[in-house]
C-alpha positions as CSV (number, residue, x, y, z in Angstrom):
1,M,0.0,0.0,0.0
2,T,3.0,2.3,0.3
3,W,2.9,2.8,-3.4
4,L,-0.2,4.9,-3.0
5,R,1.9,7.5,-1.2
6,Y,3.4,8.5,-4.6
7,L,0.0,9.9,-5.5
8,L,0.6,12.6,-2.8
9,V,2.4,14.5,-5.6
10,F,-1.1,15.5,-6.7
11,L,-1.6,17.4,-3.4
12,P,0.4,20.5,-4.4
13,L,-1.0,20.2,-7.9
14,A,-4.5,20.5,-6.6
15,F,-3.5,23.7,-4.8
16,L,-1.9,24.9,-8.0
17,A,-5.0,24.2,-10.0
18,E,-7.2,25.9,-7.4
19,F,-5.3,29.1,-6.7
20,V,-3.2,29.6,-9.8
21,L,-4.7,27.9,-12.8
22,H,-8.4,28.3,-11.8
23,N,-9.3,25.2,-13.9
24,A,-12.2,23.3,-12.4
25,M,-11.5,20.1,-14.3
26,L,-7.9,20.0,-13.1
27,V,-9.0,20.9,-9.5
28,F,-11.5,18.1,-9.5
29,A,-9.2,15.5,-11.0
30,F,-6.1,16.4,-8.9
31,S,-8.2,16.6,-5.7
32,C,-9.7,13.2,-6.3
33,I,-6.3,11.6,-6.9
34,A,-4.7,13.3,-3.9
35,L,-7.6,12.2,-1.6
36,I,-6.8,8.6,-2.3
37,P,-3.4,8.4,-0.5
38,L,-4.7,10.8,2.2
39,A,-7.6,8.4,2.9
40,G,-5.0,5.6,2.9
41,L,-2.8,7.4,5.5
42,L,-5.9,8.1,7.6
43,G,-6.7,4.4,7.6
44,E,-3.1,3.4,8.3
45,A,-2.8,5.7,11.2
46,T,-6.0,4.3,12.6
47,E,-4.6,0.8,12.3
48,E,-1.4,1.7,14.0
49,L,-3.3,3.3,16.9
50,A,-5.5,0.1,17.1
51,I,-2.4,-2.0,17.7
52,Y,-1.5,0.2,20.8
53,T,-5.1,0.2,22.2
54,G,-5.7,-3.5,21.9
55,P,-8.4,-5.5,20.0
56,Q,-11.4,-4.1,21.8
57,V,-10.7,-0.4,21.5
58,G,-9.0,-1.1,18.2
59,G,-12.1,-2.7,16.8
60,L,-14.1,0.4,18.0
61,L,-11.6,2.7,16.2
62,N,-11.9,0.8,13.0
63,A,-15.7,0.6,13.3
64,T,-16.0,4.4,13.8
65,L,-13.1,5.7,11.7
66,G,-13.3,3.2,8.9
67,N,-15.1,5.6,6.6
68,A,-13.8,8.8,8.1
69,A,-12.5,10.1,4.7
70,E,-15.9,9.8,3.1
71,L,-17.6,11.2,6.2
72,I,-15.4,14.3,5.9
73,I,-16.1,14.7,2.2
74,T,-19.9,14.4,2.6
75,T,-19.9,16.7,5.6
76,V,-18.2,19.4,3.5
77,A,-20.7,18.8,0.7
78,L,-23.5,19.2,3.2
79,S,-22.0,22.5,4.4
80,Q,-22.2,23.7,0.8
81,G,-25.8,22.6,0.4
82,K,-25.0,19.6,-1.9
83,I,-27.6,17.3,-0.3
84,E,-28.3,15.4,-3.5
85,L,-24.6,14.7,-4.0
86,V,-24.3,13.4,-0.4
87,K,-27.2,11.0,-0.9
88,A,-25.7,9.8,-4.2
89,S,-22.4,9.2,-2.5
90,I,-24.1,7.1,0.2
91,T,-25.8,5.0,-2.5
92,G,-22.6,4.7,-4.4
93,S,-20.6,3.6,-1.4
94,I,-22.9,0.8,-0.6
95,L,-23.2,-0.3,-4.2
96,G,-19.4,-0.1,-4.6
97,N,-18.7,-2.3,-1.5
98,L,-21.4,-4.9,-2.3
99,L,-20.9,-5.2,-6.1
100,L,-17.6,-3.7,-7.2
101,I,-15.2,-4.7,-4.3
102,L,-16.9,-8.0,-3.4
103,G,-17.0,-8.8,-7.1
104,F,-13.3,-8.1,-7.6
105,S,-12.5,-10.0,-4.4
106,M,-14.4,-13.1,-5.6
107,L,-13.1,-12.8,-9.1
108,L,-9.4,-12.4,-8.4
109,G,-9.4,-14.6,-5.3
110,G,-11.2,-17.3,-7.3
111,L,-8.8,-17.1,-10.2
112,R,-5.9,-17.4,-7.8
113,N,-7.2,-20.0,-5.3
114,G,-10.1,-21.7,-6.9
115,I,-13.3,-22.1,-4.8
116,Q,-12.9,-20.2,-1.5
117,S,-14.8,-20.9,1.7
118,F,-15.8,-18.5,4.4
119,N,-17.9,-18.5,7.6
120,I,-21.6,-18.7,6.5
121,R,-22.7,-17.0,9.8
122,S,-20.9,-13.8,8.7
123,V,-23.1,-13.6,5.6
124,N,-26.3,-14.4,7.5
125,V,-25.7,-11.7,10.1
126,A,-24.6,-9.2,7.5
127,A,-27.7,-10.1,5.4
128,S,-30.0,-9.3,8.2
129,M,-28.2,-6.0,9.1
130,M,-28.1,-4.8,5.5
131,T,-31.8,-5.7,5.0
132,L,-32.7,-3.6,8.1
133,A,-30.6,-0.8,6.8
134,V,-32.3,-0.9,3.4
135,I,-35.7,-0.9,5.1
136,G,-34.6,2.2,7.0
137,L,-34.1,3.9,3.5
138,I,-37.2,2.4,1.9
139,V,-39.7,3.5,4.6
140,P,-39.0,7.3,4.3
141,T,-38.8,7.0,0.5
142,L,-42.2,5.2,0.2
143,F,-43.7,7.6,2.8
144,E,-42.8,10.7,0.9
145,T,-43.5,9.2,-2.6
146,L,-47.0,8.3,-1.5
147,R,-47.5,11.8,-0.1
148,E,-46.4,13.4,-3.3
149,I,-48.7,11.1,-5.3
150,Q,-51.5,12.2,-3.1
151,I,-51.0,15.9,-3.7
152,G,-50.1,15.3,-7.4
153,K,-46.6,16.7,-7.3
154,L,-44.5,13.5,-7.8
155,D,-41.0,14.0,-9.1
156,V,-39.2,10.6,-8.9
157,Y,-35.7,12.1,-9.1
158,N,-36.1,15.1,-6.9
159,T,-35.6,14.1,-3.3
160,N,-34.8,17.6,-2.0
161,V,-38.3,18.4,-0.7
162,T,-39.7,20.4,2.2
163,D,-41.9,18.2,4.4
164,P,-41.8,18.6,8.2
165,A,-43.3,15.1,8.6
166,L,-40.5,13.6,6.5
167,N,-37.9,15.5,8.5
168,N,-39.2,14.0,11.7
169,L,-39.5,10.5,10.3
170,S,-35.9,10.7,9.0
171,L,-34.6,11.8,12.4
172,W,-36.3,8.9,14.2
173,V,-35.2,6.3,11.6
174,A,-31.7,7.7,11.7
175,A,-31.6,7.4,15.5
176,I,-32.9,3.8,15.3
177,L,-30.3,2.8,12.7
178,M,-27.5,4.3,14.7
179,L,-28.7,2.5,17.8
180,L,-28.8,-0.8,15.8
181,Y,-25.2,-0.1,14.8
182,I,-24.1,0.5,18.4
183,L,-25.8,-2.8,19.4
184,S,-23.9,-4.6,16.7
185,L,-20.6,-3.3,18.0
186,I,-21.5,-4.4,21.5
187,F,-22.5,-7.8,20.2
188,S,-19.2,-8.1,18.3
189,F,-17.1,-7.3,21.3
190,Q,-18.9,-10.0,23.3
191,T,-18.3,-12.8,20.8
192,T,-15.5,-14.9,19.5
193,T,-13.2,-13.9,16.6
194,D,-15.4,-15.6,14.0
195,D,-18.5,-14.0,15.3
196,R,-16.8,-10.6,15.4
197,Q,-16.3,-10.9,11.7
198,A,-19.9,-11.9,11.4
199,V,-21.2,-8.4,12.1
200,G,-18.6,-6.8,9.8
201,V,-16.2,-5.5,12.4
202,E,-12.7,-6.4,11.2
203,D,-10.8,-8.5,13.7
204,H,-7.1,-7.8,13.8
205,T,-6.3,-9.8,16.9
206,N,-3.8,-12.1,15.2
207,E,-2.2,-9.3,13.3
208,E,-1.7,-7.3,16.5
209,E,-0.1,-10.3,18.2
210,N,2.3,-10.9,15.3
211,H,2.9,-7.3,14.2
212,K,4.7,-4.6,16.0
213,P,3.6,-1.0,15.4
214,Q,5.8,0.8,12.9
215,W,4.7,4.3,14.1
216,S,4.7,5.8,17.5
217,I,1.5,7.0,19.1
218,K,2.5,10.6,18.6
219,F,3.4,10.1,15.0
220,S,0.2,8.2,14.3
221,V,-1.9,10.9,15.9
222,G,0.1,13.5,13.9
223,V,-0.6,11.6,10.6
224,L,-4.3,11.3,11.6
225,T,-4.5,15.0,12.2
226,V,-2.6,16.3,9.2
227,S,-4.4,13.8,6.9
228,T,-7.8,15.0,8.2
229,L,-6.9,18.6,7.7
230,F,-5.8,18.1,4.1
231,I,-8.9,15.9,3.4
232,V,-11.1,18.8,4.6
233,V,-9.3,21.3,2.3
234,L,-9.3,19.0,-0.7
235,S,-13.0,18.2,-0.1
236,E,-13.7,21.9,-0.3
237,F,-11.9,22.0,-3.7
238,L,-13.6,18.9,-5.0
239,V,-17.2,19.9,-4.0
240,G,-16.7,23.4,-5.3
241,A,-15.7,22.0,-8.7
242,V,-18.6,19.6,-9.0
243,E,-21.0,21.9,-10.9
244,P,-18.4,23.1,-13.5
245,V,-17.4,19.5,-14.1
246,V,-21.0,18.3,-14.5
247,H,-21.6,21.1,-17.1
248,S,-18.4,20.5,-18.9
249,L,-18.7,16.7,-19.2
250,G,-22.4,16.6,-19.7
251,I,-23.0,14.1,-16.9
252,S,-25.4,14.2,-14.0
253,E,-24.5,15.1,-10.5
254,L,-26.1,11.8,-9.5
255,F,-23.7,9.8,-11.6
256,L,-20.7,11.7,-10.2
257,G,-21.9,11.1,-6.7
258,V,-22.7,7.4,-7.1
259,I,-19.7,6.3,-9.1
260,I,-16.8,8.7,-8.8
261,I,-16.8,10.3,-5.3
262,P,-17.3,7.0,-3.3
263,L,-14.2,5.5,-4.9
264,V,-12.1,8.4,-3.9
265,G,-12.5,7.9,-0.1
266,N,-12.6,4.1,-0.2
267,V,-9.9,3.1,-2.7
268,A,-7.3,2.2,-0.1
269,E,-9.7,0.1,1.9
270,H,-11.0,-1.5,-1.3
271,I,-7.5,-2.5,-2.3
272,V,-6.9,-4.2,1.0
273,G,-10.1,-6.1,0.7
274,V,-9.1,-7.5,-2.7
275,Q,-5.6,-8.2,-1.6
276,V,-6.6,-10.4,1.3
277,A,-9.0,-12.3,-1.0
278,I,-6.1,-13.0,-3.3
279,K,-4.2,-14.3,-0.2
280,N,-7.2,-16.7,0.4
281,K,-8.4,-14.8,3.5
282,M,-12.0,-14.6,2.3
283,D,-13.5,-14.1,5.8
284,L,-11.5,-10.9,6.2
285,S,-12.3,-9.7,2.7
286,L,-16.0,-10.1,3.5
287,A,-15.6,-8.4,6.8
288,I,-14.1,-5.4,5.0
289,S,-16.6,-5.1,2.2
290,L,-19.7,-6.0,4.2
291,G,-18.5,-4.2,7.2
292,S,-17.9,-1.0,5.3
293,S,-21.4,-1.2,3.7
294,M,-23.0,-1.7,7.1
295,Q,-21.1,1.3,8.5
296,I,-22.2,3.5,5.7
297,A,-25.8,2.5,5.9
298,L,-26.2,2.2,9.7
299,F,-23.8,4.9,10.9
300,V,-22.5,7.4,8.3
301,A,-25.9,8.0,6.6
302,P,-27.9,8.5,9.9
303,L,-25.1,10.6,11.3
304,L,-25.2,12.9,8.3
305,V,-28.9,13.4,8.9
306,F,-28.1,14.9,12.3
307,I,-25.0,16.8,11.0
308,S,-27.2,18.4,8.3
309,L,-29.1,20.2,11.0
310,L,-26.0,22.4,11.6
311,F,-26.0,23.8,8.1
312,G,-29.6,24.7,7.2
313,P,-32.0,22.6,5.1
314,P,-32.0,19.2,6.8
315,M,-31.0,16.1,4.9
316,T,-33.6,13.3,4.9
317,L,-33.5,9.6,4.2
318,F,-35.8,10.2,1.2
319,F,-33.8,8.7,-1.7
320,S,-35.0,8.4,-5.3
321,L,-36.9,5.2,-6.2
322,F,-34.2,4.2,-8.6
323,E,-31.5,4.5,-5.9
324,V,-33.6,2.5,-3.4
325,A,-34.3,-0.2,-6.0
326,M,-30.7,-0.6,-6.9
327,L,-29.7,-0.8,-3.3
328,T,-32.3,-3.4,-2.6
329,L,-31.4,-5.6,-5.6
330,S,-27.6,-5.2,-4.8
331,V,-28.1,-6.4,-1.2
332,L,-30.2,-9.4,-2.4
333,L,-27.7,-10.3,-5.1
334,A,-24.6,-10.0,-2.8
335,M,-26.3,-12.2,-0.2
336,I,-27.6,-14.8,-2.7
337,T,-24.1,-15.1,-4.2
338,S,-22.6,-15.7,-0.8
339,Q,-25.2,-17.8,1.0
340,D,-23.5,-21.2,0.4
341,G,-20.4,-20.2,2.2
342,E,-18.3,-20.5,-0.9
343,S,-17.2,-18.2,-3.7
344,N,-15.7,-18.5,-7.1
345,W,-14.5,-16.3,-9.9
346,L,-17.7,-16.6,-11.9
347,E,-19.7,-15.2,-9.0
348,G,-17.3,-12.3,-8.8
349,A,-17.7,-11.7,-12.6
350,Q,-21.5,-11.7,-12.1
351,L,-21.3,-9.0,-9.3
352,L,-19.0,-6.9,-11.5
353,A,-21.4,-7.2,-14.5
354,V,-24.3,-6.0,-12.3
355,Y,-22.2,-3.0,-11.1
356,L,-21.5,-2.0,-14.7
357,I,-25.2,-2.3,-15.6
358,V,-26.1,-0.2,-12.6
359,A,-23.4,2.4,-13.4
360,L,-24.8,2.6,-17.0
361,G,-28.3,3.2,-15.5
362,F,-27.0,6.1,-13.4
363,F,-24.9,7.5,-16.4
364,F,-28.0,7.8,-18.6
365,T,-30.1,9.3,-15.8
366,R,-30.5,13.0,-16.3
């Protein structure tokens, strides 16, 4: 993963494009590329601190900071009123983990190792958690859709509406989802190593026993702090360049949010998930992909609902019908593919094919 650090050369280039060249396309491109190694450093610093704190606190750190880079990017987007972009990013993150990363893991792991086995309980628990998370998005969406049909003002793609009842419903659902996520963490810390992976919390116990920390606590905290600050700044650059890029390329903001932005904050974690699958550690690969999906759906998305209250118009859990449909089908497909406790390269190819089809659907959505 150290090779990702070479991409830090794009950090000064992003500042150059923003303050000297004033080129929105270059600002967006350089910011996206520079955010990748910064997100990697953020995750690496978290891992180093987890070694010092031990498996229990370390698991909590990974469970809360695993998607810190994306949380920062979406919070900045909220501060600039980009609610639709934030919702698209949430959708894209879940789709990316369940289809793209799980697909690549099964494909490359299967080509390298043949049929791979994993703990079926991990899939069963993840299936129930993700199903509950999707229900948490479906209920507000159906609620508001039916209300708009009733008053004759239905717009299936516009989810930025003013409805006090929807705002209250979203806050209650968000609180319940976050409570469920907290309960899953408590459960994971009370169970064995295998069961801990079952709820998507990565277990690094063996790694911590065999691996000495390479960074000191002070250095790890320093990297964590500096990475966070630069991620905030680059997020400002990236979000500010969204509208000019959308107009220049002729693509929708929905496509940009679903496909491009989620990859920026998660590439480092995605690479790790694929690498461990190639090493025939499919349980850990599933813990990374499914765990990240659950964290986005049960923690990041609800948290953003509450964060949005600080910036003005509240964000709700009212997503477009197309987004909710794609999320539901992706959860079902990922779980059906994994329900036998085995994976192979063909199943991975199937997940990747569906991701491409979904991406095309969002690309042609205007």
